N, C-alpha and C positions, 0 to 999 in steps of 0.2 A: 504494500500500500504506500503510495507516494503522498507525503504530506508537505504542506507549505511551510515557509519560514515562520509565518505567524502561528500556525498550529504547533510547530516545534517549540516556539517560545512559550506558549501556554503550557505545554507538557513539561518543559524544563523549569517553569516558575515554581518557586518554593513558598509562595504566598497564596492566600485565598484567590480564587479565580472566578470571574464572571465573563461570560461570552455573549455578546449582543451582535447580531448580524441579520442579514436578510434571510428569508426562507431558502432552504436548499444550499446554503453556504458551507455546511459541514459542522455546525455547532454540536450536534449529537455525537458525531464521530470524534471530534476533537475532545469533547468532555469525557467520552468513554475511554479514549486513549489516555487521558489524564488520570482517570480512575484506575485503570490497569497499571499505570506507572506508579501510582501511590501504593497499590497493593503489592507490587513487586518490590517496593522499597520499605516494606514492613509496616506500613501505616495500617492500623486496625480498621476494618471495614465499618465498624460502628462510628468511627471518627469522620467518615466521609458523608457529606450531604450534597445531594443533587436536587435542585429545585427547578421545576418546569411550570409552565402556565396552564397546561391542559392535561387532562387524563390521557388523551391520545399521545401527547409528547412524553408523558411519564412512562407509558408502556413502551414506546419506541426507545427511550433511554435505557430502560431495564433490559429490553431485548438485545440492544446493541452491546451493552456491557456484558450481558450473559454470554453472547456469542463470542466476543473477544476474549473473555476470561476463560471460557472452555477451551479455546484454541491455545491459550497460554498454560493450560492445565491447572488453572485455579479452581479449587473445589466449589461445588454448588453451595455448600454450607457457608462459605465465606461470602459468596456473591449475594446470598439472601440477607446478609447482615448490613448491606449498604443501605443508607437512608436515601430513598428517592421519593420526593413528595411534590405536590402541586402547591402553587402559591395563589391564593384567591384574595 
C-alpha cells in the first residue's frame, strides 16, 4: 500500500491526532494505519480512541482496523478493546 507524505507524518506523530479532509481522501485508512502502528508499539488498545461522526463511519473504521490488524497478526481480543465511538 502506497501512502502519502502527509499520511506518513500522521502515522509517525507521537501526539494526539485529528484528521479532517474531504470524503474519499483516505482518512479511515490513515487512522487505521495509525492505530496499527500504536498497537505494534505496545500502546494498550484501551488507550486508543477513534471518534467518527456517523454509525456508518464507525463501522467502516472498525472494519478497516480489523482487516489491517488481522493481516499484521494482531489478535481479535486486542482489536475488540479499541475504543471506536461516534460523536453527536
